[in-house]
PALUM-356810 format. One line per field, with one value per residue: residue number from 1; x, y, z of N, C-alpha, C in turn. Coordinates in steps of 0.05 Angstrom, whole numbers, plus 5000, padded with zeros to 4 digits. Layout:
<recs>
nr	c(NUM / ...)
n_u	c(X / ...)
n_v	c(Y / ...)
n_w	c(Z / ...)
ca_u	c(X / ...)
ca_v	c(Y / ...)
ca_w	c(Z / ...)
c_u	c(X / ...)
c_v	c(Y / ...)
c_w	c(Z / ...)
</recs>
This chain:
<recs>
nr	c(1 / 2 / 3 / 4 / 5 / 6 / 7 / 8 / 9 / 10 / 11 / 12 / 13 / 14 / 15 / 16 / 17 / 18 / 19 / 20 / 21 / 22 / 23 / 24 / 25 / 26 / 27 / 28 / 29 / 30 / 31 / 32 / 33 / 34 / 35 / 36 / 37 / 38 / 39 / 40 / 41 / 42 / 43 / 44 / 45 / 46 / 47 / 48 / 49 / 50 / 51 / 52 / 53 / 54 / 55 / 56 / 57 / 58 / 59 / 60 / 61 / 62 / 63 / 64 / 65 / 66 / 67 / 68 / 69 / 70 / 71 / 72 / 73 / 74 / 75 / 76 / 77 / 78 / 79 / 80 / 81 / 82 / 83 / 84 / 85 / 86 / 87 / 88 / 89 / 90 / 91 / 92 / 93 / 94 / 95 / 96 / 97 / 98 / 99 / 100 / 101 / 102 / 103 / 104 / 105 / 106 / 107 / 108 / 109 / 110 / 111 / 112 / 113 / 114 / 115 / 116 / 117 / 118 / 119 / 120 / 121 / 122 / 123 / 124 / 125 / 126 / 127 / 128 / 129 / 130 / 131 / 132 / 133 / 134 / 135 / 136 / 137 / 138 / 139 / 140 / 141 / 142 / 143 / 144 / 145 / 146 / 147 / 148 / 149 / 150 / 151 / 152 / 153 / 154 / 155 / 156 / 157 / 158 / 159 / 160 / 161 / 162 / 163 / 164 / 165 / 166 / 167 / 168 / 169 / 170 / 171 / 172 / 173 / 174 / 175 / 176 / 177 / 178 / 179 / 180 / 181 / 182 / 183 / 184 / 185 / 186 / 187 / 188 / 189 / 190 / 191 / 192 / 193 / 194 / 195 / 196 / 197 / 198 / 199 / 200 / 201 / 202 / 203 / 204 / 205 / 206 / 207 / 208 / 209 / 210)
n_u	c(5910 / 5928 / 5894 / 5905 / 5904 / 5926 / 5972 / 6032 / 6063 / 6051 / 6033 / 5992 / 5985 / 6034 / 6033 / 6011 / 6032 / 6077 / 6053 / 6041 / 6091 / 6125 / 6088 / 6092 / 6059 / 6033 / 6021 / 5991 / 5990 / 5943 / 5956 / 5940 / 5924 / 5931 / 5940 / 5906 / 5862 / 5835 / 5820 / 5771 / 5740 / 5672 / 5674 / 5723 / 5704 / 5652 / 5689 / 5698 / 5689 / 5698 / 5738 / 5792 / 5863 / 5893 / 5858 / 5826 / 5823 / 5812 / 5803 / 5747 / 5731 / 5730 / 5761 / 5764 / 5810 / 5873 / 5887 / 5854 / 5854 / 5910 / 5908 / 5880 / 5904 / 5945 / 5918 / 5886 / 5942 / 5966 / 6002 / 6042 / 6113 / 6122 / 6099 / 6067 / 6012 / 5996 / 5969 / 5963 / 5916 / 5938 / 5981 / 5960 / 5923 / 5966 / 5988 / 5950 / 5937 / 5988 / 5981 / 5944 / 5971 / 6012 / 5970 / 5950 / 5979 / 6040 / 6020 / 5971 / 5994 / 6059 / 6022 / 6005 / 6054 / 6080 / 6046 / 6048 / 6095 / 6122 / 6084 / 6048 / 6085 / 6097 / 6059 / 6055 / 6041 / 6050 / 6096 / 6052 / 6090 / 6078 / 6056 / 6068 / 6105 / 6074 / 6055 / 6095 / 6124 / 6076 / 6083 / 6145 / 6131 / 6106 / 6147 / 6186 / 6157 / 6155 / 6209 / 6215 / 6186 / 6213 / 6259 / 6250 / 6232 / 6239 / 6207 / 6153 / 6097 / 6123 / 6172 / 6174 / 6162 / 6113 / 6048 / 6041 / 6087 / 6104 / 6066 / 6085 / 6134 / 6110 / 6094 / 6137 / 6188 / 6172 / 6176 / 6212 / 6263 / 6254 / 6270 / 6276 / 6295 / 6329 / 6302 / 6289 / 6344 / 6360 / 6335 / 6373 / 6334 / 6289 / 6322 / 6345 / 6307 / 6275 / 6318 / 6324 / 6269 / 6268 / 6305 / 6282 / 6285 / 6224 / 6211 / 6250 / 6243 / 6199 / 6186 / 6206 / 6152 / 6112)
n_v	c(8099 / 8160 / 8204 / 8240 / 8295 / 8333 / 8385 / 8371 / 8407 / 8456 / 8512 / 8499 / 8450 / 8436 / 8441 / 8415 / 8375 / 8378 / 8378 / 8324 / 8298 / 8329 / 8296 / 8246 / 8225 / 8175 / 8188 / 8191 / 8224 / 8241 / 8253 / 8321 / 8345 / 8415 / 8440 / 8416 / 8430 / 8395 / 8406 / 8429 / 8386 / 8355 / 8306 / 8313 / 8372 / 8352 / 8345 / 8373 / 8441 / 8480 / 8480 / 8480 / 8462 / 8441 / 8375 / 8319 / 8244 / 8223 / 8148 / 8154 / 8208 / 8278 / 8329 / 8384 / 8452 / 8479 / 8494 / 8481 / 8424 / 8414 / 8421 / 8393 / 8341 / 8354 / 8351 / 8301 / 8266 / 8275 / 8250 / 8247 / 8263 / 8323 / 8369 / 8416 / 8435 / 8473 / 8443 / 8468 / 8524 / 8575 / 8575 / 8557 / 8597 / 8642 / 8605 / 8601 / 8677 / 8683 / 8647 / 8682 / 8719 / 8698 / 8683 / 8744 / 8782 / 8772 / 8723 / 8746 / 8795 / 8768 / 8729 / 8763 / 8775 / 8735 / 8713 / 8752 / 8753 / 8704 / 8673 / 8687 / 8695 / 8641 / 8632 / 8656 / 8713 / 8790 / 8810 / 8856 / 8909 / 8948 / 8945 / 8905 / 8939 / 8966 / 8928 / 8904 / 8953 / 8959 / 8915 / 8905 / 8942 / 8900 / 8870 / 8887 / 8885 / 8829 / 8816 / 8847 / 8817 / 8764 / 8777 / 8769 / 8714 / 8648 / 8624 / 8639 / 8632 / 8623 / 8586 / 8552 / 8503 / 8518 / 8507 / 8558 / 8571 / 8536 / 8543 / 8588 / 8571 / 8555 / 8588 / 8634 / 8612 / 8615 / 8668 / 8688 / 8660 / 8690 / 8745 / 8778 / 8760 / 8793 / 8823 / 8792 / 8777 / 8829 / 8832 / 8821 / 8786 / 8756 / 8727 / 8702 / 8657 / 8655 / 8621 / 8575 / 8548 / 8538 / 8510 / 8455 / 8390 / 8367 / 8396 / 8409 / 8349 / 8356 / 8407 / 8412 / 8387 / 8360)
n_w	c(2940 / 2916 / 2867 / 2824 / 2787 / 2729 / 2702 / 2696 / 2690 / 2721 / 2765 / 2808 / 2806 / 2813 / 2870 / 2893 / 2893 / 2914 / 2971 / 2967 / 2964 / 3019 / 3049 / 3053 / 3021 / 2973 / 2904 / 2837 / 2779 / 2743 / 2680 / 2651 / 2584 / 2580 / 2532 / 2491 / 2512 / 2557 / 2589 / 2597 / 2580 / 2587 / 2611 / 2651 / 2672 / 2691 / 2740 / 2765 / 2762 / 2744 / 2702 / 2716 / 2728 / 2785 / 2804 / 2857 / 2864 / 2921 / 2937 / 2916 / 2942 / 2913 / 2901 / 2889 / 2873 / 2892 / 2940 / 2978 / 2966 / 2986 / 3044 / 3063 / 3047 / 3081 / 3124 / 3125 / 3138 / 3196 / 3214 / 3185 / 3160 / 3148 / 3198 / 3183 / 3191 / 3246 / 3309 / 3341 / 3373 / 3377 / 3346 / 3301 / 3290 / 3271 / 3232 / 3207 / 3195 / 3160 / 3116 / 3093 / 3086 / 3051 / 3000 / 2991 / 2998 / 2971 / 2922 / 2894 / 2875 / 2851 / 2815 / 2764 / 2742 / 2727 / 2699 / 2651 / 2645 / 2632 / 2617 / 2573 / 2538 / 2520 / 2500 / 2449 / 2460 / 2467 / 2533 / 2577 / 2591 / 2620 / 2659 / 2682 / 2707 / 2745 / 2778 / 2805 / 2831 / 2860 / 2892 / 2921 / 2969 / 3006 / 3011 / 3032 / 3082 / 3093 / 3100 / 3145 / 3184 / 3176 / 3188 / 3253 / 3258 / 3236 / 3201 / 3163 / 3209 / 3242 / 3281 / 3257 / 3191 / 3149 / 3113 / 3099 / 3073 / 3033 / 3004 / 2974 / 2938 / 2876 / 2855 / 2853 / 2854 / 2792 / 2777 / 2801 / 2773 / 2731 / 2717 / 2768 / 2813 / 2828 / 2879 / 2915 / 2932 / 2951 / 3008 / 3057 / 3102 / 3069 / 3041 / 3056 / 3079 / 3031 / 2995 / 3045 / 3037 / 2974 / 2976 / 3004 / 2997 / 2981 / 2950 / 2914 / 2880 / 2849 / 2828 / 2781 / 2743 / 2758)
ca_u	c(5929 / 5914 / 5897 / 5917 / 5888 / 5930 / 5982 / 6056 / 6081 / 6031 / 6038 / 5970 / 5986 / 6058 / 6044 / 5996 / 6053 / 6099 / 6044 / 6041 / 6110 / 6136 / 6081 / 6101 / 6036 / 6036 / 5998 / 5987 / 5984 / 5934 / 5955 / 5905 / 5933 / 5911 / 5945 / 5889 / 5830 / 5831 / 5807 / 5749 / 5734 / 5650 / 5687 / 5737 / 5686 / 5639 / 5683 / 5720 / 5664 / 5710 / 5755 / 5820 / 5879 / 5885 / 5838 / 5847 / 5805 / 5814 / 5778 / 5718 / 5730 / 5733 / 5769 / 5791 / 5831 / 5896 / 5897 / 5842 / 5872 / 5923 / 5883 / 5862 / 5920 / 5955 / 5900 / 5882 / 5956 / 5983 / 6038 / 6068 / 6123 / 6124 / 6058 / 6053 / 5981 / 6002 / 5942 / 5945 / 5898 / 5946 / 6002 / 5941 / 5921 / 5991 / 5989 / 5917 / 5951 / 6015 / 5957 / 5932 / 5998 / 6008 / 5949 / 5932 / 6005 / 6046 / 6004 / 5967 / 6014 / 6060 / 6019 / 6004 / 6064 / 6090 / 6017 / 6052 / 6134 / 6119 / 6058 / 6039 / 6100 / 6095 / 6022 / 6058 / 6036 / 6078 / 6081 / 6048 / 6114 / 6067 / 6018 / 6085 / 6127 / 6065 / 6052 / 6128 / 6123 / 6059 / 6096 / 6147 / 6129 / 6102 / 6160 / 6200 / 6146 / 6167 / 6240 / 6210 / 6179 / 6230 / 6277 / 6245 / 6222 / 6253 / 6187 / 6124 / 6087 / 6140 / 6200 / 6177 / 6153 / 6082 / 6039 / 6040 / 6114 / 6116 / 6051 / 6102 / 6149 / 6100 / 6093 / 6159 / 6212 / 6182 / 6173 / 6244 / 6273 / 6236 / 6293 / 6275 / 6312 / 6356 / 6273 / 6283 / 6353 / 6368 / 6324 / 6368 / 6320 / 6275 / 6332 / 6355 / 6283 / 6279 / 6341 / 6318 / 6253 / 6266 / 6322 / 6281 / 6286 / 6205 / 6201 / 6279 / 6219 / 6162 / 6209 / 6205 / 6133 / 6095)
ca_v	c(8115 / 8188 / 8199 / 8274 / 8305 / 8347 / 8384 / 8365 / 8444 / 8477 / 8519 / 8487 / 8424 / 8427 / 8455 / 8396 / 8350 / 8379 / 8371 / 8298 / 8287 / 8329 / 8286 / 8217 / 8201 / 8164 / 8199 / 8178 / 8242 / 8236 / 8284 / 8329 / 8363 / 8441 / 8455 / 8407 / 8426 / 8363 / 8416 / 8435 / 8373 / 8345 / 8294 / 8334 / 8396 / 8342 / 8349 / 8407 / 8452 / 8514 / 8470 / 8486 / 8440 / 8408 / 8360 / 8303 / 8231 / 8200 / 8137 / 8162 / 8234 / 8281 / 8367 / 8412 / 8477 / 8478 / 8502 / 8470 / 8398 / 8410 / 8431 / 8370 / 8322 / 8354 / 8340 / 8271 / 8249 / 8293 / 8232 / 8239 / 8277 / 8345 / 8370 / 8431 / 8462 / 8476 / 8431 / 8486 / 8545 / 8601 / 8573 / 8554 / 8621 / 8638 / 8600 / 8630 / 8695 / 8674 / 8634 / 8698 / 8741 / 8690 / 8694 / 8767 / 8804 / 8756 / 8710 / 8765 / 8806 / 8760 / 8696 / 8773 / 8784 / 8717 / 8713 / 8769 / 8744 / 8679 / 8648 / 8709 / 8685 / 8613 / 8637 / 8674 / 8733 / 8797 / 8816 / 8889 / 8910 / 8966 / 8925 / 8884 / 8960 / 8974 / 8908 / 8902 / 8979 / 8950 / 8892 / 8923 / 8947 / 8875 / 8840 / 8895 / 8868 / 8816 / 8821 / 8851 / 8794 / 8740 / 8788 / 8754 / 8695 / 8640 / 8631 / 8662 / 8641 / 8622 / 8574 / 8523 / 8501 / 8522 / 8504 / 8584 / 8584 / 8520 / 8563 / 8613 / 8561 / 8547 / 8627 / 8654 / 8603 / 8624 / 8702 / 8694 / 8665 / 8723 / 8762 / 8782 / 8751 / 8816 / 8825 / 8782 / 8782 / 8849 / 8840 / 8799 / 8758 / 8748 / 8716 / 8680 / 8654 / 8642 / 8598 / 8553 / 8528 / 8529 / 8483 / 8433 / 8358 / 8364 / 8422 / 8400 / 8333 / 8377 / 8434 / 8417 / 8376 / 8332)
ca_w	c(2926 / 2908 / 2834 / 2819 / 2750 / 2735 / 2682 / 2709 / 2699 / 2726 / 2783 / 2825 / 2805 / 2838 / 2900 / 2907 / 2889 / 2932 / 3002 / 2973 / 2970 / 3038 / 3078 / 3044 / 3013 / 2939 / 2887 / 2814 / 2769 / 2714 / 2658 / 2637 / 2564 / 2574 / 2502 / 2481 / 2523 / 2563 / 2621 / 2590 / 2567 / 2597 / 2627 / 2669 / 2693 / 2723 / 2773 / 2763 / 2750 / 2732 / 2683 / 2722 / 2744 / 2784 / 2827 / 2861 / 2874 / 2934 / 2928 / 2902 / 2943 / 2897 / 2922 / 2878 / 2893 / 2905 / 2965 / 2997 / 2971 / 3011 / 3075 / 3072 / 3056 / 3118 / 3168 / 3139 / 3146 / 3213 / 3223 / 3169 / 3141 / 3165 / 3205 / 3162 / 3200 / 3273 / 3320 / 3375 / 3370 / 3368 / 3318 / 3277 / 3286 / 3257 / 3207 / 3173 / 3189 / 3136 / 3088 / 3085 / 3075 / 3018 / 2982 / 2979 / 2987 / 2945 / 2897 / 2891 / 2862 / 2842 / 2797 / 2740 / 2733 / 2719 / 2675 / 2633 / 2630 / 2629 / 2608 / 2549 / 2507 / 2521 / 2473 / 2436 / 2471 / 2490 / 2568 / 2586 / 2608 / 2646 / 2681 / 2694 / 2728 / 2765 / 2806 / 2810 / 2841 / 2902 / 2910 / 2937 / 2996 / 3006 / 3019 / 3053 / 3112 / 3093 / 3106 / 3168 / 3197 / 3172 / 3215 / 3278 / 3257 / 3206 / 3174 / 3163 / 3219 / 3271 / 3273 / 3232 / 3165 / 3143 / 3084 / 3082 / 3071 / 3017 / 2980 / 2953 / 2912 / 2847 / 2835 / 2871 / 2836 / 2759 / 2790 / 2815 / 2743 / 2706 / 2720 / 2786 / 2835 / 2858 / 2889 / 2935 / 2934 / 2962 / 3025 / 3075 / 3126 / 3057 / 3022 / 3080 / 3072 / 3009 / 3001 / 3049 / 3029 / 2950 / 2972 / 3010 / 2971 / 2970 / 2920 / 2890 / 2870 / 2830 / 2816 / 2741 / 2739 / 2788)
c_u	c(5922 / 5921 / 5899 / 5917 / 5894 / 5953 / 6008 / 6073 / 6064 / 6024 / 6011 / 5976 / 6010 / 6064 / 6027 / 6016 / 6062 / 6086 / 6050 / 6074 / 6125 / 6110 / 6069 / 6076 / 6042 / 6017 / 6006 / 5989 / 5974 / 5941 / 5933 / 5919 / 5916 / 5914 / 5929 / 5862 / 5817 / 5807 / 5788 / 5724 / 5700 / 5664 / 5712 / 5718 / 5669 / 5648 / 5702 / 5706 / 5671 / 5731 / 5779 / 5838 / 5883 / 5858 / 5848 / 5815 / 5814 / 5796 / 5754 / 5717 / 5741 / 5739 / 5781 / 5792 / 5852 / 5910 / 5880 / 5857 / 5884 / 5925 / 5891 / 5879 / 5939 / 5948 / 5898 / 5908 / 5984 / 6014 / 6048 / 6081 / 6122 / 6088 / 6058 / 6036 / 5987 / 5972 / 5937 / 5930 / 5922 / 5967 / 5977 / 5926 / 5940 / 5992 / 5962 / 5935 / 5973 / 6001 / 5963 / 5950 / 5993 / 6000 / 5947 / 5957 / 6024 / 6036 / 6004 / 5968 / 6048 / 6049 / 6015 / 6027 / 6080 / 6065 / 6041 / 6093 / 6146 / 6098 / 6052 / 6064 / 6112 / 6073 / 6031 / 6040 / 6054 / 6064 / 6063 / 6066 / 6097 / 6055 / 6049 / 6092 / 6102 / 6057 / 6070 / 6137 / 6093 / 6066 / 6119 / 6160 / 6118 / 6118 / 6176 / 6184 / 6156 / 6192 / 6245 / 6208 / 6210 / 6253 / 6278 / 6235 / 6234 / 6237 / 6157 / 6102 / 6100 / 6171 / 6198 / 6163 / 6125 / 6076 / 6043 / 6066 / 6112 / 6093 / 6070 / 6114 / 6135 / 6105 / 6124 / 6181 / 6202 / 6182 / 6198 / 6263 / 6264 / 6247 / 6283 / 6279 / 6326 / 6327 / 6282 / 6317 / 6380 / 6358 / 6341 / 6354 / 6299 / 6289 / 6341 / 6327 / 6281 / 6286 / 6326 / 6297 / 6247 / 6294 / 6315 / 6263 / 6251 / 6203 / 6229 / 6261 / 6213 / 6180 / 6196 / 6180 / 6134 / 6098)
c_v	c(8150 / 8196 / 8230 / 8280 / 8331 / 8358 / 8392 / 8389 / 8461 / 8484 / 8505 / 8461 / 8412 / 8444 / 8434 / 8373 / 8354 / 8379 / 8335 / 8288 / 8298 / 8309 / 8247 / 8214 / 8215 / 8179 / 8186 / 8202 / 8224 / 8249 / 8294 / 8353 / 8398 / 8458 / 8445 / 8414 / 8419 / 8373 / 8428 / 8414 / 8370 / 8329 / 8303 / 8356 / 8379 / 8338 / 8354 / 8426 / 8474 / 8500 / 8480 / 8454 / 8454 / 8392 / 8338 / 8280 / 8213 / 8185 / 8145 / 8199 / 8246 / 8313 / 8366 / 8441 / 8463 / 8468 / 8481 / 8425 / 8393 / 8408 / 8394 / 8346 / 8325 / 8346 / 8309 / 8256 / 8264 / 8280 / 8228 / 8254 / 8295 / 8357 / 8383 / 8458 / 8459 / 8452 / 8461 / 8511 / 8570 / 8604 / 8569 / 8580 / 8641 / 8633 / 8604 / 8659 / 8685 / 8669 / 8663 / 8723 / 8732 / 8697 / 8730 / 8802 / 8797 / 8748 / 8730 / 8781 / 8794 / 8735 / 8731 / 8782 / 8761 / 8704 / 8726 / 8755 / 8717 / 8666 / 8657 / 8698 / 8667 / 8617 / 8652 / 8708 / 8757 / 8804 / 8847 / 8900 / 8935 / 8952 / 8916 / 8904 / 8956 / 8946 / 8907 / 8925 / 8964 / 8930 / 8890 / 8930 / 8928 / 8872 / 8856 / 8891 / 8848 / 8802 / 8816 / 8830 / 8771 / 8754 / 8776 / 8726 / 8676 / 8632 / 8637 / 8661 / 8620 / 8608 / 8557 / 8514 / 8498 / 8516 / 8527 / 8587 / 8569 / 8533 / 8587 / 8606 / 8563 / 8568 / 8636 / 8637 / 8615 / 8655 / 8710 / 8682 / 8677 / 8744 / 8778 / 8772 / 8773 / 8825 / 8823 / 8776 / 8796 / 8858 / 8812 / 8766 / 8744 / 8724 / 8699 / 8648 / 8629 / 8617 / 8577 / 8536 / 8513 / 8518 / 8452 / 8405 / 8349 / 8384 / 8415 / 8369 / 8340 / 8402 / 8434 / 8399 / 8358 / 8307)
c_w	c(2918 / 2877 / 2840 / 2797 / 2752 / 2710 / 2700 / 2707 / 2713 / 2748 / 2809 / 2823 / 2829 / 2857 / 2913 / 2910 / 2909 / 2969 / 3000 / 2988 / 3010 / 3058 / 3070 / 3034 / 2973 / 2921 / 2854 / 2800 / 2749 / 2695 / 2646 / 2617 / 2567 / 2546 / 2478 / 2486 / 2536 / 2579 / 2615 / 2580 / 2579 / 2619 / 2662 / 2692 / 2710 / 2741 / 2785 / 2752 / 2741 / 2711 / 2683 / 2737 / 2772 / 2811 / 2828 / 2866 / 2892 / 2945 / 2933 / 2913 / 2925 / 2909 / 2897 / 2896 / 2896 / 2936 / 2994 / 2999 / 2988 / 3036 / 3081 / 3068 / 3074 / 3129 / 3163 / 3148 / 3167 / 3225 / 3208 / 3162 / 3164 / 3176 / 3187 / 3172 / 3232 / 3271 / 3345 / 3358 / 3353 / 3353 / 3298 / 3274 / 3265 / 3231 / 3186 / 3163 / 3168 / 3118 / 3081 / 3071 / 3042 / 2990 / 2980 / 2990 / 2975 / 2912 / 2882 / 2865 / 2833 / 2814 / 2767 / 2732 / 2724 / 2691 / 2641 / 2622 / 2622 / 2611 / 2586 / 2532 / 2501 / 2500 / 2453 / 2432 / 2481 / 2512 / 2558 / 2607 / 2630 / 2674 / 2698 / 2723 / 2760 / 2782 / 2814 / 2837 / 2875 / 2910 / 2926 / 2963 / 3015 / 3024 / 3032 / 3091 / 3121 / 3111 / 3137 / 3186 / 3191 / 3188 / 3244 / 3283 / 3233 / 3186 / 3176 / 3191 / 3239 / 3264 / 3264 / 3205 / 3170 / 3118 / 3078 / 3071 / 3042 / 3002 / 2968 / 2932 / 2882 / 2834 / 2838 / 2848 / 2799 / 2766 / 2792 / 2788 / 2721 / 2707 / 2744 / 2813 / 2854 / 2885 / 2907 / 2948 / 2954 / 2991 / 3039 / 3078 / 3089 / 3046 / 3039 / 3068 / 3053 / 2993 / 3016 / 3041 / 3004 / 2951 / 2990 / 2977 / 2966 / 2942 / 2891 / 2875 / 2850 / 2825 / 2786 / 2735 / 2767 / 2787)
</recs>
């Protein structure tokens, strides 16, 4: 059984848990209390030198960075659950293209918005609304491009769901719930795609905690 060291509600921990659910991989969540700084303790940093969650212990194999963990698990269990990463070279290249889109045209803008609107208030800090507005303005044309892509195909890499789609869910759900639903809903193809991926049973199982 994979041991998942993380914080149940963290975005990156839930991404790994999501992949485990999609691939029918049993895992044990080993809670790491971020509020108590357990992710900075020497024992944790020995396995994750950046002091961030999560990392996994797969029968002695230690791996950190949620996207790397997700790819590893998907490739280790190719015949379980949804494929999520294609094996055909051209299809895999389209997946890699979609994965880059998620990292640099979505999460690069949405993650700091979520940090301002969701995480900072939890820490007793006021959100920087000027920064939120700037990030949102930069995000809008990116989502126009999403809508165009999704007008031609069901998912970002083609007509089958991949990790590139699912990687949007942790931050995207927080963004959607922080008063930005209209950003998705005003774009019909993006809205259709978001409704599809955000209602997958695997995501609903980990949405509120890994």
